[in-house]
Every structure is written in structure tokens, then in C-alpha cells.
C-alpha positions in Angstrom: 24.5 -2.6 20.7 25.9 -1.9 17.5 29.6 -2.9 16.6 30.5 0.5 17.3 30.0 0.2 20.6 30.9 -3.3 21.4 34.3 -2.3 19.7 34.6 0.6 22.3 33.7 -1.7 25.3 36.3 -4.7 23.9 39.8 -4.8 26.2 42.6 -3.3 23.7 45.1 -6.6 24.3 48.7 -5.3 23.6 51.5 -7.7 23.4 54.9 -7.4 25.4 56.6 -8.0 21.9 55.3 -4.5 20.2 55.2 -2.6 23.0 58.6 -3.4 24.2 59.9 -2.2 20.6 57.8 0.9 20.7 59.4 1.8 24.1 62.8 0.9 22.5 62.3 2.9 19.6 61.3 5.6 22.1 64.5 6.0 24.0 66.8 5.4 21.7 69.1 8.5 20.4 67.1 9.5 16.8 69.3 10.1 14.2 69.1 12.4 11.3 71.3 11.6 8.8 69.9 13.7 5.8 71.7 15.1 2.5 73.5 18.1 4.6 74.8 16.5 7.8 76.3 13.6 5.4 78.0 16.3 3.2 78.6 18.3 6.1 80.5 15.3 7.5 82.2 14.1 4.6 84.0 17.7 3.9 85.4 18.0 7.4 86.7 14.6 7.7 88.4 14.9 4.5 89.9 18.4 5.5 91.2 16.9 8.6 92.7 13.7 6.9 94.5 15.8 4.7 96.7 17.5 7.3 99.1 19.3 5.8 96.7 21.3 4.3 97.2 23.9 7.2 100.9 24.4 5.5 99.6 26.0 2.7 96.4 27.8 4.1 96.5 28.7 7.8 98.0 26.8 10.8 94.2 26.8 12.2 92.0 26.0 9.2 91.0 23.0 10.9 89.2 24.3 13.7 88.2 27.4 11.5 86.7 24.7 9.6 84.4 23.6 12.5 82.4 26.8 12.4 80.2 26.3 9.1 80.4 22.3 10.3 78.8 22.9 13.6 76.1 25.7 11.9 75.0 22.9 8.9 74.8 20.1 12.0 73.1 22.5 14.7 69.6 21.0 13.1 70.9 17.6 13.7 72.3 17.8 17.1 69.5 20.1 18.2 66.8 17.3 17.1 68.3 14.2 18.6 67.9 12.6 21.8 71.3 12.4 23.2 73.0 9.3 24.7 75.9 10.1 26.7 78.8 7.6 27.2 80.1 8.3 31.2 82.7 6.4 30.8 84.3 8.4 28.1 83.1 11.6 29.6 84.8 11.1 32.9 88.2 10.2 31.3 88.2 13.0 29.0 87.3 15.4 31.7 90.0 13.8 33.9 92.6 14.1 30.9 91.8 17.8 30.3 91.7 18.7 33.6 95.7 16.8 34.2 96.7 19.1 31.1 95.5 22.1 33.3 96.6 21.4 36.4 100.1 20.2 35.1 100.6 23.7 32.8 100.3 26.1 36.2 104.0 27.4 34.7 102.1 28.6 31.3 98.7 28.6 32.1 97.3 30.7 28.8 98.9 27.7 26.8 97.7 24.7 29.2 94.3 26.2 28.5 94.6 26.3 24.9 95.4 22.6 24.8 93.1 21.5 27.4 90.3 23.2 25.5 91.4 21.4 22.0 91.2 18.1 23.8 88.1 18.5 25.5 86.7 19.4 21.7 88.2 16.3 20.6 87.9 14.0 23.2 84.3 14.9 24.2 83.1 17.0 21.1 84.0 14.3 18.5 83.6 11.0 20.2 80.5 11.5 21.5 79.1 12.4 18.8 80.1 9.8 16.4 79.2 7.4 19.2 75.2 9.3 18.9 75.5 9.5 14.8 77.1 6.2 13.2 75.5 6.8 10.3 77.7 9.7 10.1 80.4 8.0 10.5 79.7 6.3 7.3 80.3 9.2 5.6 83.2 10.2 7.9 84.8 6.7 6.7 83.8 7.5 3.1 85.8 10.7 2.9 89.4 8.9 4.6 88.7 6.1 1.4 88.5 8.8 -0.8 91.6 10.4 0.8 93.9 7.5 0.1 92.6 7.4 -3.6 94.0 11.4 -3.4 97.3 10.9 -2.0 97.4 8.1 -4.5 96.9 10.5 -7.7 99.1 13.2 -6.0 101.8 10.3 -5.8 101.6 9.3 -9.2 101.5 13.1 -10.6 105.1 13.1 -10.3 105.5 10.8 -13.7 103.4 14.2 -15.4 105.6 17.1 -13.7 109.0 17.2 -14.1 110.7 17.6 -10.8 107.9 16.8 -8.6 108.9 14.0 -7.1 112.0 15.8 -6.2 110.4 17.9 -4.2 107.9 15.7 -2.3 110.5 13.8 -1.2 113.0 13.5 2.2 115.5 11.1 2.4 113.7 7.6 1.7 110.5 9.2 2.5 107.5 10.5 -0.4 105.0 13.0 0.4 102.8 14.5 -1.2 100.7 18.3 -1.4 98.5 17.1 1.6 100.8 15.0 3.5 104.5 15.8 4.1 106.9 13.1 4.7 106.0 11.0 7.7 102.5 11.8 7.9 101.1 10.2 4.5 101.2 6.5 6.2 99.0 7.4 8.8 96.4 7.4 5.6 97.3 3.9 4.2 96.7 2.2 7.4 93.3 3.6 8.2 92.0 1.2 5.4 93.6 -1.4 4.7 92.0 -3.9 6.8 88.8 -2.6 4.9 90.1 -3.1 1.9 92.1 -6.4 2.2 88.9 -8.0 3.6 86.9 -7.5 0.8 89.6 -9.1 -1.3 89.4 -12.2 0.3 85.6 -12.5 1.8 83.3 -10.5 -0.7 82.0 -12.6 -4.0 81.8 -11.3 -6.9 85.3 -10.6 -6.6 85.8 -7.1 -5.5 87.8 -4.9 -7.6 87.2 -1.7 -6.0 89.0 -3.6 -3.0 91.7 -4.6 -4.6 92.1 -1.4 -6.1 91.5 0.5 -2.6 94.0 -2.1 -1.0 96.5 -1.6 -3.6 96.3 2.0 -2.8 96.5 1.8 1.0 99.6 -0.4 0.5 101.5 2.4 -1.9 100.8 5.1 0.2 102.7 3.5 3.1 105.4 2.2 1.5 105.8 5.4 -0.1 106.0 7.2 3.0 108.8 5.2 3.6 108.3 5.6 7.4 110.1 3.2 10.0 107.3 3.2 12.3 104.6 2.3 9.7 107.0 -1.1 8.7 106.9 -2.1 12.6 103.6 -1.9 12.0 102.6 -3.6 9.0 103.5 -6.8 10.8 101.0 -6.1 13.4 98.3 -5.4 10.7 99.1 -8.5 8.9 98.5 -10.8 12.1 95.2 -8.8 13.1 93.9 -9.5 9.1 95.0 -13.2 9.1 93.5 -13.5 12.6 90.3 -11.9 11.3 90.5 -14.1 8.3 90.9 -17.4 10.1 87.3 -16.3 11.6 85.9 -16.9 7.9 87.2 -20.1 6.5 84.5 -22.6 7.3 86.4 -25.9 4.9 89.5 -26.6 3.7 88.7 -24.6 0.3 89.0 -21.5 2.2 92.1 -22.4 3.5 94.1 -23.0 0.7 92.5 -19.8 -0.6 94.1 -18.3 1.9 97.6 -19.8 1.6 97.3 -18.7 -1.7 96.7 -15.2 -1.3 99.4 -15.4 1.5 101.8 -16.6 -1.0 100.9 -14.0 -4.1 101.1 -11.1 -1.5 104.5 -12.0 -1.1 105.6 -12.3 -4.5 103.8 -9.2 -4.8 105.5 -7.0 -1.9 108.8 -8.3 -3.8 108.2 -6.8 -7.0 106.4 -3.7 -5.8 109.8 -3.3 -3.6 112.3 -4.3 -6.5 110.1 -1.9 -8.9 110.6 0.8 -6.2 114.4 0.7 -6.2 114.6 0.7 -9.8 112.5 3.5 -10.4 113.8 6.0 -7.6 116.9 4.6 -7.0 118.6 7.4 -8.8 117.9 10.3 -6.0 120.0 10.8 -3.6 119.8 9.6 -0.2 117.0 7.3 -1.4 117.2 4.8 1.4 113.9 3.5 1.9 112.0 2.4 5.2 113.0 -1.4 4.9 116.7 -0.3 4.4 116.9 2.1 7.4 115.5 -0.9 9.8 117.7 -3.7 8.2 120.8 -1.4 9.1 119.5 -0.7 12.2 118.7 -4.0 12.8 122.2 -5.1 11.2 123.7 -2.8 14.2 121.6 -4.0 17.5 122.5 -7.4 16.4 126.5 -6.9 16.2 126.9 -4.4 19.1 124.2 -4.6 21.0 122.6 -1.8 23.3 125.6 0.2 21.5 124.1 -0.4 18.3 121.1 1.1 19.6 122.5 4.4 20.5 123.9 4.5 17.5 121.7 3.6 15.2 119.4 6.7 16.7 120.8 8.8 19.0 118.0 11.2 19.0 115.1 8.5 20.3 118.0 6.9 23.0 118.7 10.7 24.2 114.6 11.6 24.2 114.0 8.3 26.2 117.4 8.8 28.7 115.9 12.8 29.0 112.4 11.9 29.6 113.0 9.6 32.7 114.7 11.7 34.5 112.1 14.5 33.8 110.1 11.5 35.3 112.0 11.2 38.2 111.9 15.1 39.2 107.8 15.1 39.6 106.3 11.4 38.8 102.8 12.8 40.2 101.7 16.2 38.3 104.5 16.6 35.6 105.6 20.1 34.5 103.1 21.1 31.5 102.1 19.6 28.4 104.9 19.6 25.6 107.6 21.1 28.0 109.9 18.0 27.8 112.0 18.4 24.8 115.2 17.0 23.2 117.6 19.6 21.1 118.3 17.7 17.7 120.1 19.5 14.5 116.4 20.5 13.5 115.6 22.4 17.3 113.9 21.3 20.1 111.8 18.5 19.9 109.0 16.8 22.0 109.5 13.2 23.3 108.3 10.4 20.0 106.5 8.1 22.9 103.6 9.1 23.9 103.5 7.0 27.0 106.5 8.7 28.6 105.8 11.9 27.1 102.6 12.5 29.1 104.2 11.1 32.3 106.7 13.2 32.0 104.1 16.4 31.1 101.3 15.7 32.9 102.0 13.3 35.4 100.9 9.6 36.3 97.3 11.3 37.0 97.4 12.6 33.6 98.9 9.0 31.9 96.2 6.8 33.8 93.0 9.5 32.2 95.1 9.4 28.8 95.2 5.4 29.0 91.2 5.6 30.1 90.5 7.5 27.4 92.3 5.8 24.6 91.6 2.2 26.1 88.7 1.9 28.0 87.0 0.3 24.8 89.5 -3.2 25.3 86.4 -4.7 28.0 84.2 -5.1 25.1 86.5 -6.5 22.3 84.8 -9.9 23.0 81.4 -8.8 22.4 82.5 -7.2 19.7 84.0 -9.7 17.1 80.8 -11.7 18.5 78.6 -8.9 17.1 80.3 -8.5 14.1 80.3 -12.6 13.0 76.3 -11.7 12.9 76.1 -9.3 10.0 75.6 -10.8 6.6 77.1 -7.9 4.6 80.9 -8.5 3.8 81.0 -4.4 3.6 79.4 -4.4 7.0 82.0 -7.0 8.6 84.7 -5.2 7.1 83.7 -1.8 8.4 83.5 -3.4 12.0 87.3 -5.4 11.7 88.7 -2.4 10.4 87.2 -0.6 13.0 88.6 -2.3 16.0 92.2 -2.2 14.2 92.2 1.4 14.0 91.6 1.7 17.7 94.8 -1.0 18.0 96.8 0.7 16.0 96.3 4.4 17.7 97.2 2.4 20.8 100.5 1.0 19.2 101.6 4.1 17.4 101.6 5.9 20.7 104.5 3.7 21.3 107.0 5.7 18.0 105.3 9.1 18.0 104.0 12.1 20.6 100.5 13.3 21.4 99.1 15.7 19.5 96.1 18.2 20.4 95.3 18.6 16.4 92.1 17.0 14.6 93.7 15.1 11.9 95.4 13.3 14.2 92.0 11.9 16.3 89.8 11.9 13.9 89.8 8.6 12.5 90.0 7.2 16.5 87.0 9.1 17.2 85.1 7.5 13.9 86.0 3.9 14.9 85.0 4.6 18.4 81.8 5.4 17.5 81.7 2.4 14.9 83.1 -0.1 17.8 80.1 1.5 20.4 77.6 0.9 18.0 78.1 -3.1 18.2 80.3 -3.6 21.5 78.0 -1.4 24.3 75.6 -3.3 25.7 72.0 -2.1 25.1 70.0 -1.5 28.6 67.4 -4.1 29.4 63.9 -2.7 29.4 60.7 -4.0 31.5 58.8 -6.8 30.5 55.4 -6.2 30.3 52.7 -9.3 29.8 49.7 -7.7 29.0 48.4 -4.5 28.8 44.5 -4.2 29.0 42.1 -1.1 28.5 39.1 -1.4 30.1 36.0 0.4 29.2 
């Protein structure tokens, strides 16, 4: 018998590890992240991050941009084997349904807002979970947006009158972000850059530049919300860096950076007061927080009312609305308070949703935005297994963005626009990449091909 015939009759042995790897590869979602797909995601996220481009173009520029984006990404999405996160799907469906149910008084407006939220809570969340590599292109766009906004701020030194035009009382803006929204860009890269400055070797000058630009746009905005949330970022970054300290030398280095950061912050605040102190009404966020604290300590709750009567009235009116219909609400965006600038929605997402959508809408929103929390421990364990400092920084930063989004809801209303959600969608995709447990495959020992 020839060798060829012997080979045909010889049993073919396939080891279990190879077979499991093959089956895993076949069942996992496939990614096609070519240059066109990465460019499309980069361009869209850059546009969405520049929230106030709509003020100089059209109010729906972010929605019109989805048309060419979907056209470019259609081949990628068509060829992929989709892996659906049923938990996110369920929460998003219930949330959008609650918007429709509560909006029976104005069904056209309710349908419009529900459609917006459905595209965000279902479409973008599932997209970035399916294509985490494209999420990296999106995060690159966010980093570049920080540089771009910093450049816009620096332009005030070269264009006469530009500084006064961009400034509200104590709050800076740019061409891309009016005062009050600029800090939301800087805080998205703060943990990523700070981690690289401390961990990456050789020393990350790019990380230092990004960290400086992030701090600059946060403080220049002058938002009190940002000043309240900065301690959250400091505590989070400190805990993350403590996980990286493995010797007394690392501990001393961390202490040195903390001291250096305090002195740098003091120098920065002094420099800002000297540079911009000549402008009228230039009371920055720290000054306003100091005045708020002084009144609260000296006058108690009366000081709270006097220091920010609009927010106090928002809370009071919202509680009354909740008592009227705590289960189904009165329709999204209907709970408003009269101010000097006109009727304004409640600047507190959770109370606002309870009043607008009822308790079912509030619980659905919490499901959408907090369903990742059970996987937090698993995520931190997974992050430590990455050797690359940039990879660890990326995932640590993603976790912070999710935490920050939850906390910022205590100070701002809900939005049905893309710029307020895109960073959360990208971060959720990163989180699911490392925290969602993979399904166990069947174990095969030996497969024999007879004859």
C-alpha cells in the first residue's frame, strides 16, 4: 500500500484546544475596521464632540451627519456577525416606550424624542460594543477635540476682542463650545492623560500635553459642576494609581506628583486671575463656589436658597410635579421653571425623569446608564492583565466616563442629542469588551475521522 493510501486511512486527531479556538473564532462577532470605517467614525465623533457647531450651521447637523456615516459603514455592519446585548436592548426599549407613554398630551413631540433616544440608546450602544476597535478611532477624535478647543482658547491672544466675545461671566467658551459645555470635553481625557503621565515609560510628554490641555479647558469653562466633579476624578485617579504602586519608590513618586500638582494648580489659578482679572464679572467657578459655601455655612438652608434660587425652585417645583403623577409622568421636557432667561427644564436628571416619565421611565433610565456596575470588579481585574500602559489607561478612563456620566446627572438635565451621549456610548463599548463574561464553549477531547 502506498504512503498516500496509508495517509487516507490514518485517523486524523484534532486536539481539543485547536477545536475550541476554531469554534470560538467562528462564533465571535467579526470586525472589519478598515480605513474607511475608522475615518467615518473619527469624523462623526469629532463632529458630535463639537457640540455647538449646530449654532453656526443647522440645529440638526449632528443628525444629518448620520446619513453619510451610515452609508460608509453599511458594508461593515452588513458583513459583521452581530452580538446583541439583550440587557441594553431591554433597558433602551423600556426607556423609549416610557417616553411615548408619558407624552400622550403631545404625541408628535414625544415620538420625535423617543426616536432620538432609541437611536442613541440602542444604535450607538450596540455599535460600539460590536466594534470596539472603531471605538478607539472615536476616542482618538475626542483627544484631538481637546487639542482643538485649547487652540481656540489660545487664539484670544492673537485676535483682539475674541476673549470678551467668548466669555460669559466667569466662564470661557470656544467657537465649538459655548460656556457651560466646554468642560465636558476636557474631563473625557483627564484620567487617560493623568495615568500615562504617572505610569508610561519613557516619560509620556504627549500624556503631559493632553493632561494640561484637559485641565485648561475644564477650568477655563468655570463650571461649578466641573469643580464639584473634579474631586471625584482626583479620588478615582488616586485609587487607580495606588493599584500601580508596587514599591516604596512608587509611593514616594505618587506623593511627589500630588505635591507638584497642588503647586501647579495654585500657579495656574494665580496666573488666570492676573491674565483675565480685568474683565467685568470675571468671577470664576472657584470664587462662586467659595461664595456658595460661605452663605451655606453662615445662613444654613436659607443661604442655599439665596445663593442659587433658580435651582432651589427647580427642585421644589419638580417634587410637586412628582406628587401629581408619580407613575406615568407628564411628558418629557414638560417640567419647567420660569427664570430670567425664560422657561428652563430641571437641572437634575433623576428628578426630571421622575416628573416627566414617571417612576417606570426613571427605572428604565437607571437600567440603561447603570447596568454596567455589576461588572465593575471583573473589569478592574481584567485591566491589570494588560501590559501596555496605553491600553490600561484607555480602559481606566472608560470606567471613569461611565461613573462621571452617572454623577453629572445630579447637576444637569437629560439630553436627547448626540453630543451628550457619544462619549458614554464609546466608554460602554470599551467596558463591555473587558467586563462582559464570554459564553462557555462545549469541551471536546478528541475527534477521529475514520476511513
